[in-house]
C-alpha positions as CSV (number, residue, x, y, z in Angstrom):
1,X,-0.1,-0.3,0.0
2,X,2.8,2.3,1.1
3,X,4.2,1.8,-2.6
4,X,1.1,2.4,-4.2
5,X,0.7,6.1,-2.2
6,X,4.1,7.1,-3.0
7,X,3.7,6.3,-6.7
8,X,0.8,8.3,-7.1
9,X,2.0,11.1,-5.7
10,X,2.7,13.5,-8.3
11,X,4.9,15.8,-6.0
12,X,6.9,12.1,-4.1
13,X,10.4,13.3,-2.1
14,X,13.4,11.5,-3.0
15,X,13.7,9.6,0.5
16,X,9.6,8.4,-0.3
17,X,10.6,6.7,-3.7
18,X,13.8,5.2,-2.2
19,X,11.7,3.6,0.3
20,X,9.2,2.7,-2.4
21,X,12.2,0.9,-4.3
22,X,13.3,-0.6,-0.7
23,X,10.1,-1.9,0.0
24,X,9.1,-3.4,-3.5
25,X,13.0,-5.1,-3.1
26,X,12.1,-6.7,0.4
27,X,8.8,-8.0,-1.5
28,X,11.1,-9.1,-4.4
29,X,9.2,-7.6,-7.0
30,X,12.6,-6.4,-9.5
31,X,9.8,-4.5,-11.5
32,X,8.6,-2.2,-9.1
33,X,11.7,-2.1,-7.1
34,X,13.4,-0.5,-11.1
35,X,10.2,2.1,-11.8
36,X,10.5,3.6,-8.2
37,X,14.2,3.8,-8.7
38,X,14.8,4.8,-12.0
39,X,11.8,7.5,-11.2
40,X,14.3,8.8,-8.2
41,X,17.2,8.7,-10.4
42,X,15.2,11.0,-13.5
43,X,13.4,13.6,-10.5
44,X,16.8,13.9,-8.6
45,X,19.6,13.4,-10.6
46,X,22.4,14.6,-8.0
47,X,20.7,13.4,-4.7
48,X,22.7,10.9,-3.1
49,X,19.9,8.5,-2.5
50,X,19.4,8.3,-6.3
51,X,23.0,7.3,-6.6
52,X,22.9,4.5,-4.0
53,X,20.1,3.5,-6.2
54,X,22.1,3.5,-9.4
55,X,24.7,1.0,-7.9
56,X,21.8,-1.3,-6.5
57,X,20.3,-1.2,-9.9
58,X,23.9,-1.9,-11.8
59,X,24.3,-5.0,-9.3
60,X,21.0,-6.6,-10.6
61,X,21.8,-5.5,-13.8
62,X,25.5,-7.7,-13.4
63,X,23.5,-10.8,-11.8
64,X,21.4,-10.9,-14.8
65,X,24.1,-10.6,-17.4
66,X,23.1,-7.3,-18.4
67,X,26.5,-6.0,-18.7
68,X,26.1,-2.7,-20.7
69,X,22.9,-1.3,-18.6
70,X,25.6,-2.6,-15.5
71,X,28.3,-0.1,-16.7
72,X,25.9,3.0,-17.5
73,X,24.2,2.7,-14.1
74,X,28.0,1.8,-12.2
75,X,28.8,5.1,-14.4
76,X,26.0,7.3,-12.7
77,X,26.7,5.6,-9.3
78,X,30.1,7.6,-9.6
79,X,28.6,11.1,-9.1
80,X,28.8,9.9,-5.4
81,X,32.5,10.4,-3.5
82,X,31.3,7.3,-0.9
83,X,30.0,5.4,-3.6
84,X,32.7,5.7,-6.2
85,X,35.1,3.1,-5.5
86,X,32.7,0.3,-5.7
87,X,31.7,1.9,-8.5
88,X,34.2,2.2,-11.0
89,X,34.6,-1.9,-9.7
90,X,31.8,-3.1,-10.7
91,X,32.1,-1.2,-14.1
92,X,35.2,-2.7,-14.6
93,X,33.8,-5.7,-14.1
94,X,30.9,-5.4,-16.6
95,X,33.2,-4.2,-18.8
96,X,36.0,-7.0,-18.6
97,X,32.4,-9.4,-19.2
98,X,32.4,-7.3,-22.7
99,X,35.6,-7.9,-23.5
100,X,36.5,-4.5,-23.2
101,X,39.6,-4.9,-21.7
102,X,41.2,-0.8,-22.2
103,X,37.6,-0.1,-21.0
104,X,38.0,-2.7,-17.8
105,X,41.1,-1.0,-17.3
106,X,40.3,2.2,-17.0
107,X,37.7,1.7,-14.7
108,X,39.8,-0.6,-12.2
109,X,42.6,1.8,-12.4
110,X,39.8,4.8,-11.2
111,X,38.5,2.3,-8.5
112,X,42.6,2.0,-7.2
113,X,42.9,6.3,-7.3
114,X,38.9,5.7,-5.2
115,X,39.8,3.0,-2.3
116,X,43.5,3.6,-2.1
117,X,44.6,0.6,-4.3
118,X,48.4,0.0,-4.6
119,X,49.5,1.9,-7.8
120,X,52.0,-0.9,-8.6
121,X,49.4,-4.0,-10.6
122,X,47.8,-1.0,-12.1
123,X,51.1,0.3,-13.9
124,X,51.6,-3.1,-14.8
125,X,48.4,-3.8,-16.3
126,X,48.5,-0.1,-18.4
127,X,52.3,-1.1,-19.5
128,X,50.8,-4.6,-21.1
129,X,48.2,-3.0,-22.9
130,X,50.9,-0.6,-24.0
131,X,53.4,-2.9,-25.2
132,X,50.0,-5.3,-27.0
133,X,49.0,-2.5,-28.6
134,X,52.6,-1.7,-30.4
135,X,53.1,-5.7,-31.3
136,X,55.4,-6.6,-28.9
137,X,53.5,-9.8,-27.2
138,X,55.9,-11.5,-25.3
139,X,56.7,-8.0,-23.8
140,X,52.9,-7.5,-23.1
141,X,52.6,-11.6,-22.0
142,X,55.1,-10.6,-19.0
143,X,53.1,-8.3,-18.1
144,X,49.5,-9.8,-17.7
145,X,51.3,-12.6,-16.3
146,X,52.6,-10.5,-13.3
147,X,49.1,-8.7,-12.9
148,X,47.6,-12.1,-12.7
149,X,49.6,-13.6,-10.3
150,X,50.8,-10.7,-7.9
151,X,48.0,-8.6,-7.5
152,X,46.5,-8.7,-4.4
153,X,42.8,-7.6,-6.2
154,X,41.1,-10.7,-7.6
155,X,39.2,-8.4,-10.4
156,X,42.6,-7.4,-11.3
157,X,44.1,-10.5,-11.4
158,X,41.3,-12.1,-13.5
159,X,40.9,-9.1,-15.9
160,X,45.2,-9.8,-16.4
161,X,44.2,-13.7,-17.4
162,X,41.5,-12.6,-19.4
163,X,43.4,-10.3,-21.2
164,X,45.6,-13.1,-21.4
165,X,43.5,-15.6,-23.0
166,X,42.1,-12.4,-25.7
167,X,46.2,-12.3,-27.0
168,X,46.9,-15.9,-27.2
169,X,43.5,-16.1,-29.3
170,X,45.0,-13.6,-31.0
171,X,48.2,-14.8,-32.3
172,X,46.5,-18.6,-32.4
173,X,44.2,-17.0,-35.4
174,X,47.3,-15.4,-36.8
175,X,48.9,-18.5,-37.3
176,X,51.5,-17.5,-34.1
177,X,50.6,-21.4,-32.5
178,X,53.6,-21.6,-30.1
179,X,53.6,-18.2,-29.1
180,X,49.8,-19.1,-28.5
181,X,50.1,-22.1,-26.6
182,X,52.8,-20.2,-24.7
183,X,50.4,-17.8,-23.4
184,X,47.3,-20.0,-23.2
185,X,49.2,-22.1,-20.4
186,X,50.8,-19.4,-18.5
187,X,46.8,-18.2,-18.0
188,X,46.4,-21.5,-16.1
189,X,49.8,-21.5,-14.3
190,X,50.1,-21.4,-11.3
191,X,46.5,-22.7,-11.7
192,X,44.1,-19.9,-10.1
193,X,41.3,-21.5,-7.9
194,X,38.7,-22.2,-10.3
195,X,40.5,-24.1,-13.3
196,X,40.3,-21.8,-16.4
197,X,39.0,-24.1,-18.5
198,X,38.8,-21.9,-21.8
199,X,43.0,-21.4,-21.5
200,X,42.9,-25.3,-21.5
201,X,40.2,-25.5,-24.3
202,X,43.2,-23.3,-26.6
203,X,45.8,-25.1,-25.5
204,X,44.4,-28.2,-26.7
205,X,43.6,-26.4,-29.7
206,X,46.8,-25.3,-30.6
207,X,48.2,-28.3,-29.4
208,X,46.1,-29.8,-32.1
209,X,47.6,-27.4,-35.0
210,X,51.2,-27.9,-33.8
211,X,50.4,-32.5,-34.3
212,X,51.4,-32.3,-30.7
213,X,48.5,-35.2,-30.7
214,X,49.7,-36.9,-27.0
215,X,49.5,-33.5,-25.3
216,X,46.3,-32.2,-26.8
217,X,45.2,-35.8,-26.3
218,X,45.3,-34.8,-22.5
219,X,44.3,-31.5,-22.5
220,X,40.7,-32.2,-24.3
221,X,40.3,-34.7,-22.1
222,X,41.2,-32.2,-18.8
223,X,38.4,-30.4,-20.0
224,X,35.9,-33.0,-21.0
225,X,35.8,-34.5,-17.5
226,X,34.4,-31.5,-16.2
227,X,30.6,-31.7,-17.7
228,X,29.5,-28.4,-16.1
229,X,31.9,-26.8,-18.2
230,X,30.3,-25.1,-21.2
231,X,33.3,-26.1,-23.2
232,X,32.9,-30.2,-22.5
233,X,31.1,-30.2,-25.8
234,X,34.0,-28.8,-27.8
235,X,36.6,-30.6,-26.2
236,X,35.0,-33.7,-26.9
237,X,34.3,-33.1,-30.5
238,X,38.5,-31.9,-30.8
239,X,39.2,-35.7,-29.3
240,X,36.9,-37.0,-32.2
241,X,38.9,-35.1,-34.7
242,X,42.0,-35.7,-33.4
243,X,41.6,-39.5,-33.5
244,X,40.3,-39.3,-37.5
245,X,43.7,-37.5,-37.9
246,X,45.2,-40.5,-36.4
247,X,43.7,-43.2,-38.1
248,X,42.1,-44.3,-35.6
249,X,38.2,-43.8,-36.7
250,X,36.7,-46.4,-34.2
251,X,38.0,-44.2,-31.4
252,X,36.5,-41.2,-33.3
253,X,33.1,-43.1,-33.7
254,X,32.8,-43.4,-29.8
255,X,33.6,-39.8,-29.2
256,X,31.1,-38.7,-31.6
257,X,28.4,-41.1,-29.7
258,X,29.3,-39.3,-26.6
259,X,28.8,-35.9,-27.7
260,X,25.6,-36.8,-29.3
261,X,24.4,-38.7,-26.4
262,X,25.5,-36.3,-23.7
263,X,24.3,-32.7,-25.7
264,X,21.8,-33.6,-28.3
265,X,21.0,-30.1,-28.2
266,X,24.3,-29.0,-28.7
267,X,25.2,-26.4,-31.6
268,X,28.1,-29.2,-32.6
269,X,25.4,-32.0,-33.0
270,X,24.8,-31.5,-36.5
271,X,28.6,-31.5,-37.4
272,X,29.0,-34.3,-35.1
273,X,26.1,-36.5,-36.8
274,X,27.4,-36.2,-40.3
275,X,30.7,-36.7,-39.5
276,X,29.8,-40.4,-37.4
277,X,27.8,-41.3,-40.4
278,X,31.0,-40.5,-42.7
279,X,33.0,-42.5,-40.7
280,X,30.8,-45.4,-40.2
281,X,30.5,-45.4,-44.0
282,X,34.3,-45.5,-44.8
283,X,34.4,-47.9,-42.4
284,X,31.8,-50.1,-44.2
285,X,29.3,-50.3,-41.4
286,X,26.8,-49.6,-43.8
287,X,23.6,-50.3,-41.5
288,X,25.2,-47.8,-38.5
289,X,25.4,-44.9,-40.6
290,X,22.0,-44.9,-42.4
291,X,20.2,-43.7,-39.5
292,X,22.6,-41.0,-39.2
293,X,22.2,-39.8,-42.7
294,X,18.5,-40.2,-43.0
295,X,18.3,-38.0,-39.3
296,X,21.1,-35.5,-40.6
297,X,19.3,-34.9,-43.9
298,X,15.7,-34.5,-41.7
299,X,17.0,-31.9,-38.8
300,X,19.7,-30.4,-40.7
301,X,18.2,-29.5,-44.7
302,X,19.9,-26.3,-45.0
303,X,23.4,-27.5,-43.2
304,X,26.4,-26.9,-45.5
305,X,26.6,-30.9,-45.7
306,X,23.4,-31.4,-46.6
307,X,23.9,-32.7,-50.2
308,X,26.5,-34.4,-49.4
309,X,24.5,-36.2,-46.8
310,X,22.1,-37.0,-48.7
311,X,24.8,-38.6,-51.6
312,X,26.3,-40.4,-48.9
313,X,22.6,-41.9,-47.7
314,X,22.5,-43.6,-51.6
315,X,26.0,-44.8,-51.4
316,X,25.4,-46.8,-48.0
317,X,21.7,-47.6,-49.1
318,X,23.1,-49.2,-51.9
319,X,24.3,-52.1,-49.7
320,X,21.0,-52.7,-48.5
321,X,19.0,-55.7,-50.3
322,X,15.7,-53.6,-50.0
323,X,14.5,-54.0,-53.5
324,X,13.0,-50.9,-55.4
325,X,9.7,-52.7,-57.1
326,X,7.6,-51.4,-60.1
327,X,4.2,-49.7,-59.5
328,X,1.1,-50.8,-61.0
329,X,0.1,-49.0,-64.4
330,X,2.6,-46.5,-63.9
331,X,4.5,-44.7,-67.0
332,X,7.5,-43.9,-67.5
333,X,7.4,-40.6,-69.3
334,X,4.4,-38.2,-70.4
335,X,4.5,-37.2,-73.7
336,X,6.6,-33.5,-74.4
337,X,9.3,-35.1,-71.7
338,X,12.3,-37.4,-72.3
339,X,11.5,-40.7,-72.2
340,X,13.6,-43.3,-71.2
341,X,14.1,-46.9,-72.1
342,X,16.5,-49.5,-70.5
343,X,17.8,-52.5,-73.0
344,X,19.0,-54.7,-69.8
345,X,17.0,-57.7,-70.0
346,X,14.7,-58.4,-66.7
347,X,14.8,-55.1,-65.4
348,X,11.4,-54.5,-63.5
349,X,12.4,-51.4,-61.4
350,X,10.5,-48.6,-63.2
351,X,11.3,-46.4,-60.2
352,X,14.7,-46.4,-60.5
353,X,14.2,-45.3,-64.0
354,X,11.7,-42.0,-63.4
355,X,14.4,-41.4,-60.9
356,X,17.1,-40.4,-63.3
357,X,14.8,-39.2,-65.8
358,X,13.8,-37.2,-62.8
359,X,17.2,-35.8,-62.4
360,X,18.2,-35.3,-65.3
361,X,15.0,-33.5,-66.9
362,X,16.1,-31.4,-63.2
363,X,19.5,-29.9,-65.3
364,X,17.8,-29.9,-68.5
365,X,17.9,-26.4,-69.3
366,X,19.7,-26.6,-73.3
367,X,21.2,-22.8,-74.5
368,X,19.5,-23.4,-77.9
369,X,15.9,-24.0,-78.9
370,X,15.9,-23.9,-82.5
371,X,16.5,-27.6,-82.5
372,X,13.7,-30.1,-83.2
373,X,16.0,-33.1,-83.7
374,X,15.2,-35.9,-80.7
375,X,19.2,-36.5,-78.9
376,X,19.5,-40.0,-77.9
377,X,22.4,-41.2,-75.6
378,X,23.5,-43.9,-73.7
379,X,24.4,-44.1,-70.2
380,X,26.0,-46.8,-67.6
381,X,25.3,-46.5,-64.9
382,X,27.4,-48.5,-61.7
383,X,25.6,-50.2,-58.6
384,X,26.8,-46.8,-57.0
385,X,24.7,-44.9,-59.5
386,X,28.2,-42.9,-60.5
387,X,27.8,-42.2,-64.3
388,X,30.4,-44.8,-65.6
389,X,30.4,-43.6,-69.2
390,X,28.1,-41.0,-71.1
391,X,28.2,-40.6,-75.0
392,X,25.6,-39.8,-77.9
393,X,23.9,-42.3,-80.1
394,X,22.3,-40.0,-82.1
395,X,23.2,-36.4,-82.3
396,X,21.4,-33.4,-83.1
397,X,24.1,-31.8,-85.9
398,X,24.2,-29.1,-83.4
399,X,27.5,-29.2,-81.5
400,X,26.8,-27.0,-78.8
401,X,23.5,-28.1,-78.3
402,X,24.9,-31.9,-77.7
403,X,27.1,-30.6,-75.3
404,X,23.8,-29.2,-73.3
405,X,22.7,-32.5,-73.5
406,X,25.9,-34.2,-72.0
407,X,26.3,-31.6,-69.3
408,X,23.1,-32.5,-67.9
409,X,23.3,-36.2,-67.3
410,X,26.6,-35.3,-66.0
411,X,25.5,-32.4,-63.7
412,X,22.8,-35.2,-62.7
413,X,25.3,-37.3,-61.4
414,X,25.3,-39.3,-59.4
415,X,21.9,-41.4,-59.6
416,X,20.7,-43.4,-57.5
417,X,22.7,-46.8,-56.5
418,X,21.3,-49.5,-58.4
419,X,18.6,-51.7,-57.0
420,X,19.3,-54.5,-54.3
421,X,17.4,-56.9,-56.5
422,X,19.0,-56.2,-59.3
423,X,22.9,-58.5,-59.5
424,X,24.8,-57.0,-62.6
425,X,27.4,-54.6,-62.2
426,X,26.0,-51.6,-64.5
427,X,23.0,-51.0,-66.5
428,X,22.7,-49.6,-69.4
429,X,20.2,-46.9,-70.2
430,X,18.8,-45.1,-73.4
431,X,18.2,-41.3,-72.7
432,X,16.2,-39.5,-75.0
433,X,15.8,-35.8,-74.5
434,X,13.8,-33.0,-76.5
435,X,13.9,-29.0,-76.0
436,X,11.3,-28.1,-72.9
437,X,9.0,-25.8,-73.6
438,X,10.4,-23.6,-70.8
439,X,13.1,-21.0,-70.8
440,X,16.6,-22.0,-68.5
441,X,16.9,-20.7,-65.3
442,X,16.8,-17.3,-64.3
443,X,20.6,-16.8,-63.2
444,X,22.0,-19.8,-64.0
445,X,25.7,-20.6,-63.4
446,X,28.4,-19.9,-66.1
447,X,28.6,-23.1,-68.1
448,X,32.5,-25.4,-67.1
449,X,33.3,-26.7,-70.8
450,X,36.7,-27.1,-72.5
451,X,39.4,-30.1,-72.3
452,X,40.2,-30.8,-68.7
453,X,43.1,-29.4,-67.0
454,X,45.3,-32.1,-64.9
455,X,45.0,-31.5,-61.7
456,X,49.5,-32.1,-61.2
457,X,49.4,-29.7,-64.4
458,X,52.7,-27.6,-64.2
459,X,51.6,-24.9,-65.5
460,X,52.4,-21.8,-63.4
461,X,49.3,-20.2,-63.9
462,X,47.6,-23.2,-61.8
463,X,49.7,-23.6,-59.6
464,X,48.6,-22.2,-56.7
465,X,44.9,-22.3,-57.2
466,X,45.1,-26.2,-58.1
467,X,47.5,-26.2,-54.7
468,X,44.1,-25.5,-52.7
469,X,42.2,-28.1,-54.5
470,X,44.6,-31.0,-54.3
471,X,44.4,-30.1,-50.2
472,X,41.1,-30.1,-49.9
473,X,40.5,-32.9,-51.7
474,X,43.0,-34.8,-49.9
475,X,41.5,-33.7,-46.8
476,X,38.4,-35.5,-47.6
477,X,39.9,-38.9,-49.8
478,X,40.2,-42.0,-47.3
479,X,40.9,-45.3,-48.6
480,X,37.6,-47.2,-47.7
481,X,38.6,-50.1,-45.0
482,X,36.3,-52.9,-46.8
483,X,39.0,-52.4,-50.4
484,X,41.8,-52.6,-48.4
485,X,40.6,-55.5,-45.9
486,X,40.6,-57.3,-49.6
487,X,43.7,-55.9,-50.6
488,X,41.7,-54.0,-53.7
489,X,43.9,-51.5,-55.5
490,X,43.5,-49.4,-58.9
491,X,43.5,-46.3,-60.5
492,X,40.6,-43.8,-61.1
493,X,39.6,-41.1,-63.4
494,X,37.7,-38.6,-62.4
495,X,36.9,-34.9,-64.5
496,X,35.1,-32.4,-62.6
497,X,33.9,-29.2,-62.9
498,X,34.3,-26.3,-61.1
499,X,31.9,-22.8,-61.8
500,X,33.6,-19.5,-61.6
501,X,32.1,-19.0,-57.6
502,X,33.7,-22.2,-56.5
503,X,30.1,-24.2,-56.5
504,X,30.5,-28.1,-57.9
505,X,29.6,-27.9,-61.6
506,X,29.6,-31.4,-62.5
507,X,31.7,-35.0,-61.4
508,X,32.3,-37.9,-63.7
509,X,34.4,-41.1,-64.3
510,X,36.4,-41.0,-67.3
511,X,38.0,-44.0,-65.9
512,X,37.1,-46.5,-63.7
513,X,39.2,-48.6,-61.4
514,X,37.5,-51.7,-62.0
515,X,36.0,-51.6,-58.3
516,X,32.7,-49.6,-57.3
517,X,33.9,-49.0,-53.7
518,X,37.4,-47.2,-55.2
519,X,35.2,-45.3,-58.0
520,X,32.3,-44.1,-55.3
521,X,35.0,-43.0,-52.7
522,X,36.8,-41.1,-54.8
523,X,33.9,-39.3,-56.5
524,X,32.9,-38.7,-52.7
525,X,35.8,-37.2,-51.7
526,X,35.4,-34.3,-55.1
527,X,31.9,-34.0,-53.4
528,X,33.0,-33.7,-49.9
529,X,35.6,-31.3,-50.5
530,X,33.4,-28.7,-52.3
531,X,32.7,-26.0,-52.9
532,X,35.8,-25.0,-53.9
533,X,37.3,-21.0,-53.7
534,X,36.5,-19.3,-56.6
535,X,38.3,-19.3,-60.3
536,X,40.5,-16.6,-59.9
537,X,40.6,-13.8,-63.1
538,X,43.7,-14.6,-63.9
539,X,42.3,-18.4,-64.8
540,X,40.1,-17.8,-66.5
541,X,36.2,-15.6,-67.2
542,X,34.3,-18.7,-66.5
543,X,34.4,-22.0,-64.6
544,X,37.1,-24.7,-65.6
545,X,37.0,-28.4,-65.9
546,X,39.5,-30.3,-64.1
547,X,40.8,-34.1,-64.2
548,X,41.9,-36.0,-61.4
549,X,44.0,-39.1,-60.8
550,X,43.7,-41.2,-57.6
551,X,46.2,-44.1,-57.3
552,X,45.0,-46.7,-54.3
553,X,47.8,-48.6,-53.4
554,X,47.9,-50.8,-49.9
555,X,49.7,-48.5,-48.1
556,X,50.5,-45.2,-50.1
557,X,46.9,-44.0,-51.7
558,X,47.7,-41.1,-53.2
């Protein structure tokens, strides 16, 4: 009642408004307390009680992680000489949370003056900031470390550790890994009362990139063991990637499972789902991979690896015995569309042919439409859905138009895996195409034409760009376990096109290894490696076709 009476008065005094806010606080009514004290600060900005209210509101905002608001309110409280020291300390704390180290230091310096703290740690902190701004990293680190370990002020010591961590991250992202590692370790040495988990995590990240895997594993484990830590999921994910780097897929699978089972809603869950599926597929454990891939394509349809997951799903489901049965009375094509017929005997899987027809039809947009002749192409599709061969059986007489036909077929790959009930290694399909009535899609990518350029070309014009292509593909290429176990070796030659913007235009098997599993994994490596960097202008004004050779030799895949 007293609160309502006071707030209803037009000429309430400063004392009355402060009391009203205090009563609301005792009743745990933070909203009304804030209302009363904000009115006090507005109507009596220079009153001592207004500064007291500002400081109390700043503390409440800080507890609620509203750090910008805490800085503003604490700044208002510095008008009071009696409250100035506490207000500046709170400002420094809030600025520290906002990672604004310079502002935090200035506030803490003012606090030191206000409540008579020893000047030496503040001077060291100021000197550390100056050294860092000048790029004198070792000198800055020494000073931050002294403040962190010698300052009697816990707030200033924590500020110094946060500043060290920020310095370490800066050096990390600039590639100065040894310096970054030294910083992260010093941020935790000697260990503070509460282990600085973020520094330990970044120590692991630096060790991983330095290929000091045993030390990285121990650091990741130290963070992962502290389950309440917000960085535990990232540490477990790091452990999984480390195991993959060491070619230890089984422990990697266990780590990915651990992440997905313990933190299913974590932001890394999508990447972990795709990674475990891909690893299981490479191990030949297709039945285990399929549920992860199906879940991934359903839950994350816009993820950067969504297309790759759909492709992997086709590869893995090809190993199951499920047979695609024809539907009663279904037809393969309607009038006016391209028609497809298979010359394989006893091939009752019309739904498969519909899928091939649909995929080609989605990409059939010739640049010339004056041609009326029906073009017929012959395709050879391997068990995994890879295009083994494509050629024109009957052309139109227009070379550009005929290239559009073959380009549409190449862009439609990979096709679905052959039905489990079809026991031949490949199927030959005839495809007839006529110009569609509609116009091409606006904004279609540049056409990738010309003779493919070998990835190992010595032409200096391509050297830097192709080095990036090789690295990206190599990172995604694995010798399939099922092939290695059976001592299957071979050479695969692929042609793939890169659009001007770096997107993968097509990928085709030019020369098969004779083993579907090797061919499929080579195609998969190229698809997973995309998108590539945009094609540099010095190479050409449009996309480029590339020829790459995969050598599968036991103990030396290259």
